[in-house]
N, C-alpha and C positions, 0 to 999 in steps of 0.2 A: 462415490470413487473415492478411496483412500490417499491422501497426500504420499508421497515418495519419500519427505523426508521423516524419519525417526531417531531421534537420538537415541545412541546406545548407553546402556545402562550408568556407565562410567562417565558420561558427559555431566560437564559443570551447567546445568539448564536449571536456574532459579525461580523462572516464572513461565507460563504457558498462556497461550492466548489463540483464539481462532477467528474464524469468518466465514462467513456463507455469503458470496455475491450474488448480486442480481441485476438482472437488465432492467429497464426502465418499464418494462408490463409487469416486472416482481418474479420472474421465471429464473431460476436458479440458472448461475453459469460460470462458478469457480466457488473454489475455496482456498482459503488461506489458512497456513499454521504458523505461531510465533513463537521463536524460543529466546529467551533472554540468554546469552551466554555471560562469560565476566569481560568482555571487552565490546561487544554488540549484540544486536537481535538478529536472528537468522528467519528469513521469512520462506517457507515452503510454498509456492503458489502454482494451483491448478486449475486452468482455465480451460471451459468448453462454451462449443456454440456463440463464438463471438467472429465479428470478421478477421478474416486473414490479415496478416501486415504487421507493423509494429505499433505498439501500442504502448503510451506512457505510462508510468504507474505511480502514485503518488499518495503519501499518507495525510489525510486532514482533518482537521481541529476538533472536529464534533461528532459525537457516534449516532448519527442519523442519517438517513437516507432520503426520507420523502419530505416534500414534495421535490418530483424531478433531480432528486441528488443535491439539490441546492441547499438542504440543510445542514449538510456536511460543513458548511463554510469553506475557507482557505485553508492552505496547509499549515502543519503542525511548525508555529513559527514564533515560539516565546521570546526570542530576540529581536525579532521585527528585520531580518536581514533579506537580501535579495535573492529571487529565484536562481538556481541552476547551480548543476555541479561545474559546470566549467565557468561559472561567473566569479571574479575574482572578489566580490562582496557578497559571497554565498559560498556555500548551498544554505538553505532552509532547510529545518529538519525533516519535511514532509519530501524534500525531492528523492527520487530512487531511479535506477536505472530504468528504460525501455524494456519491454517484451516482445519478442516476435510469436506472433501467432501464426501456426500453420495452414496449408491451403485446407486442413480438416478440421479448423476452427479451435485449434486444442495449442495449448502451450502448458509444460512442466518447468517450473523455474525454482532455481533458490538464489535467493537476493540476502545479502548482509548488510546492515546498516549500522554504523556506531552514533548517529544521531537522534536517536529514541531509545527509549526504554520499554519494558514493557509495565512496570509499576511504580518507577522511581524517578523525581526530579520532575524538572519544566516541562519536558516533552516526552511525560510517561503517557502510554497509549490508552491506560486504563485510569486516567485523571477522571475527577468530579463530573466531566460533561461528554467522555469517553472520546471517541476517535474513530476514523473510517479508512478503509482503503480502496481509492478509485483507480478504475481504468477508464482510459481516455480513449477519444475515437481516432488519435493521428500520435505520432511519435512526439516526444520531448526533445525540444534542440539544446536543453542544458544553459541556456542563458536569456533567451526573449522573456520579458516579463509581461504578465505575473505568473504564466505556467508554460513558457518555453513554446507556445504556439501550438500546444496539445489538443486544443479542440475541445468538442463537447465529451459530456460524462456521458459513459457509455453503461458501465456495471460500478455498483456500490458494495459493501460490505461492512456491518458494524461491525468493528474488532471486541471480542468480549472475552472473558475469562477462559481458560478452558478446565 
């Protein structure tokens, strides 16, 4: 299925990337599209076949999902700051808002983040070892270390150039 976010022809998009998210069995459960704008990255996320309810979404430092999604390592965090959008000593670069998956197992969301770029700087998604987008089993409380109480990693997508 196509994502709902498609920048207009005159948008200042300087780089693009994408990811296909899979569950622990390798079954596709979503797609993500990344667009670099002048001040931040816009992420269009379409999820399906996931458990209903709130789920944390994070950007992880390594572009690998196997085995068991642990190869993705921790969040993108080149400055080694604390986790959490509500943490006075944070957030780290991989912190994103939670998403709400509906009763039908789907979610369509648009997320904006100024804490990463697609291909520039220390927090680039497409750096030498790549990056992943991870969906967790629970919501992120945006302060508890190290991942906001978000629980297990239930979906993972390696971010690749578009």
